[in-house]
N, C-alpha and C positions, 0 to 999 in steps of 0.2 A: 545588507543587499541580497535579494534572491536573483542568481545568477540565471538567466534563460534561454532557450532558443525556441521561437519558433517555424516550425515545419509542414508546406502545402504546397504545393505543386500550382496551386492558381496564386498568381501574380498579385491580384488584385483582393484577395484576401490574405495574401501574406504583410501585404504594404497596410492592412487594415490594423491586423491585430500587433504589428510595431507599432502602430501610432497609438494603439490603446495604452502597449506596455509602458511606452516614450512616456505617457501622462501618469503613470504610478509613483511616486517616490521611491518605494521599496523595492521597485524592479529595475534589474540591469538588462537591455537585451546584447546578448555577447556574440547572434547570428542568427540573421533569417536565411534558413533552408528550403531547397525547392525540390529538394528528393530525402527517402530518408538514409540512400548513400552518404549524401552530403550532413544530416545529422551526425551519421555513426563517425563521421571524419573529428567532427564539430566533439562531437562529449569525449574522443579521444585524445583530443588536444588542450580542452580547458575542464576546469572543477565545474559541471553544470546541477544547478539544486532541481530546475523544473522545464520541461519542454512542453509546449503545445503543440499537438501533434494531430493533422488532418489525420482519418484513415482512407479514403479510397484517394490512395494515389497510385499510380503505375509502380510496375514492378516490384516493388516493395511495398504495400499497405503499412497505414499505422498499426494495426493488431499486429502483425506479424514482425513490424520494426521493434516493437516492445516487447514482445515474446522473444526476440531474439538478443535481450539485453540482458546480462549477467546484474551488474550493479545498476539499477532504474533510479534514475531520479525520481522527483514528482511527475506524475501526470497528470494534463487536464487534455482531453481528447476534444478536438474540431469537427464538425461534420453536420451534413447537410442531413443525413441520413440516421432517422431516430431508431431503427432498428439494430442499429450498432450499439445502441447503450448499455445493455444487458453484457455482451461481450467484453467491451471496455472495462465496466466494473470487474468483468473476471481475469483482467490484469491487473488489478488493483489502481485501475486509475482513480485518481481522487476526485475529478468531477467530468462532466461533460456538456460541453458548450456547442447547443443546435445553431448550424446556421441557417439563416443570416441572425447573428446577438449584439445586441445593444452594448455600448457601454457600462453600463448600469447591470447587465449580465453578466460581464466581465467583471467590474471590479466587485460583484457578490461572488466569483470564484475563485480571484485571486486574493483577497480576503480571506477565504477559506483554505487557501495555499498556504497564507503567513501565518495562520493557528497552527498547521501540522509543522511549517518550519521551524518555528519556534519551539515547539515539542521535540521536534527532532534535536536540534539544538542542544537543548538538555538533557537529551536522553545520552546525548555522547559524550557530555561531559560527567557524566554518570558509571560510563563504561568498565571506572575501575573498581565498582559497588555492583557486584553480580545477585546482592539479596535485599536490595529495596528497588521501587520505581515510584515516578512522578508521573500525576497524569491529571490532567485537568478533567473537571467533572463540573457540570453547571459553570457555575463562577469562584469555585475554589480549586484551589491543585493542591492535591492529596497523596500523601507516602504510603507506597503498598509495600509490605512485605511480600517479596515473588514466591517464598514457600506457602504462602495461603490462597494463591491463586490455583483454581481447580484447571480449568480452562476461558479460552477468549472466542467468543462470537462473532462475525460477521453481521451489522445489520445496517446493511448500504454505507453510508456514509460515517456511520460509527461502528464504535467496536462495545459489548457488554462482557465486562470482566468480571467472572464467577469464583468468589470468594469461600473459604470455608468459615461455617458461619458467621458470615456478615451478607446484607445484601448487595444484589451484585451494582457495580457504576457504568454507567455509560458517560463513553468519552467519544468525543469529536477525531480518531485517531483512523488511521489505517490497518489491516493486517498488515501489511509490508514492513513499517515502522514497527508493530508489536514484534513482527520477527526478528528486527532487526538489534533490536533492547532487550529482549529475554534472553536469558543463556542457553545458548546450542545445547549442550548437553541434558538441560531439564526441560525443554520444550519442544515442541515439534511440530508444524503445521501437517495436519493428518487428510483436510479435507480445505476447497478453496473457503470455505466459512468457518474453520475452526482450529484453533492453536490447543494442545493440550499439554496438560505439565505432566510429565511422564512417571513421576513420582506418585503420580493419582491412580491411577492404572487400579481397577479393582480385578478386572478380567475382560477377554475376548472373545466374542459369543457371536457364532452367524455373522463375519464380518464387519460387527460393529463393537467399538471398544466400550466397555462399561467403567465410569468413572466413578469417583466417591460422592455420594448422594445418589445413586443409582442413574445416575444419567447416561442416556445411551447417545455416541457420535457415531456418525458415518464415517467410514475410511474413502476416500476420493482416490478416483481410478489412477488419477498424474501422482497421485503421494504413497500408493502401495508400496512401491519399492523400498523407497525408504524407509518405511513403518516395518515391513518386514524384515528388513537388512538388521533395524536395530534389534528386534524380536529376536531374531537368530543369536544375536549376539549376547543376550539376556537371557537365553530357554533353555531350561535343565529338563532334559528327557529326550524321550526316544522321539 
């Protein structure tokens, strides 16, 4: 069962999404929240797997609310404004529902959530094994050697996992899940679209990271400090 909350300042929209949630056997509505502040309290009091969040809310909008969270559940944004879509995916939202959306649209979205949640649960069971990773690609679940990963690239709703001496693998996963599963001492997110294997760095030149295979990876502004700290600890020289 996926435990979820709905966050929207419009009562009719909140009622609609609650009705949709109650129709889905694998979803459990824990609370309907009329503001981001109410949602914060719900998250602190319960284990929440998924949030349906409206973006255009007073006081604290949905985007800023999600950005403020340290440990984010899976996120599906709901809004009447299509221009927020890109910003929504920048904060690792799993999906984006444009109001007014039908039950069929909602069902497509939550089936995507279900797949991500199952993979996340599988990855949590593997936490004691930092050497291997199971990912779903097409209709198969494959076992990867973590050390064979060069870097992970975000492809909107998918990630492309680039491997040593093998073809890249596409999987319906979020960058957030990949960050949580990969060992932090070996991997680092250096851009909203890239996670790299730190052991596969060849050199850093002109603000870009050159990986094995002569692949150039940009360093995002919000990730520079963490990467520079890592380099400072591992750099020998003046």
